[in-house]
C-alpha positions as CSV (number, residue, x, y, z in Angstrom):
1,M,-14.4,-11.1,3.5
2,Y,-11.7,-12.0,1.2
3,G,-11.7,-12.8,-2.5
4,A,-10.2,-15.7,-4.2
5,K,-6.9,-14.0,-4.5
6,G,-6.7,-13.2,-0.9
7,D,-7.7,-9.5,-1.0
8,V,-10.3,-7.8,1.2
9,V,-13.6,-7.6,-0.8
10,A,-16.0,-6.5,2.1
11,T,-16.2,-6.0,5.7
12,G,-19.0,-6.5,8.2
13,G,-19.7,-7.2,11.9
14,L,-21.4,-9.5,14.3
15,G,-24.9,-8.9,15.7
16,R,-25.8,-9.4,19.3
17,S,-25.1,-12.8,21.0
18,T,-27.8,-15.4,21.9
19,S,-27.4,-18.1,24.3
20,G,-27.2,-21.7,22.8
21,V,-26.7,-25.3,23.8
22,A,-24.3,-25.9,26.9
23,G,-23.9,-22.1,27.4
24,A,-22.4,-21.4,23.9
25,C,-23.1,-18.2,22.1
26,T,-24.4,-17.7,18.6
27,F,-23.9,-14.6,16.4
28,K,-25.4,-13.5,13.3
29,I,-23.0,-12.0,11.0
30,A,-23.7,-9.3,8.5
31,V,-21.6,-8.5,5.4
32,L,-23.1,-6.1,3.1
33,D,-22.2,-5.2,-0.7
34,V,-20.2,-8.3,-1.3
35,P,-19.2,-8.1,-4.9
36,K,-20.2,-10.9,-7.1
37,G,-17.8,-12.7,-9.4
38,E,-15.4,-14.5,-7.1
39,K,-15.3,-18.4,-7.4
40,T,-14.6,-18.6,-3.6
41,Y,-14.8,-16.2,-0.8
42,K,-13.0,-16.5,2.7
43,V,-14.5,-15.2,5.8
44,E,-12.4,-14.4,9.0
45,V,-13.6,-13.3,12.4
46,S,-11.5,-11.6,14.8
47,H,-8.1,-13.1,13.5
48,R,-9.2,-16.7,14.2
49,G,-8.6,-18.3,10.9
50,T,-10.7,-18.3,7.8
51,V,-13.6,-20.2,6.5
52,Q,-13.9,-20.8,2.9
53,L,-17.1,-20.6,1.0
54,T,-18.3,-21.1,-2.6
55,A,-19.7,-18.3,-4.3
56,K,-23.1,-20.1,-4.0
57,Q,-22.8,-20.6,-0.2
58,A,-21.9,-16.9,0.2
59,E,-24.7,-15.7,-1.7
60,N,-27.0,-18.1,0.4
61,G,-25.6,-17.0,3.8
62,E,-24.3,-20.6,4.4
63,L,-21.7,-19.8,7.0
64,A,-21.2,-21.7,10.1
65,A,-17.9,-21.3,12.1
66,S,-16.7,-21.9,15.6
67,L,-14.8,-19.5,17.4
68,G,-13.9,-21.7,20.3
């Protein structure tokens, strides 16, 4: 997880996958100890680009992304 300036502020990992619709896999993501105070955060999973979240979205765990 990156802060608004692009610096790494926390790291996490993927949980086990579950099968979804049409053979898609769903993973839970856990990132602990994310510091508060950033206006935005960016999340990157396996060098596949970043997804930007507001601070509120990050606090509420509102990340949805596609790796395909």
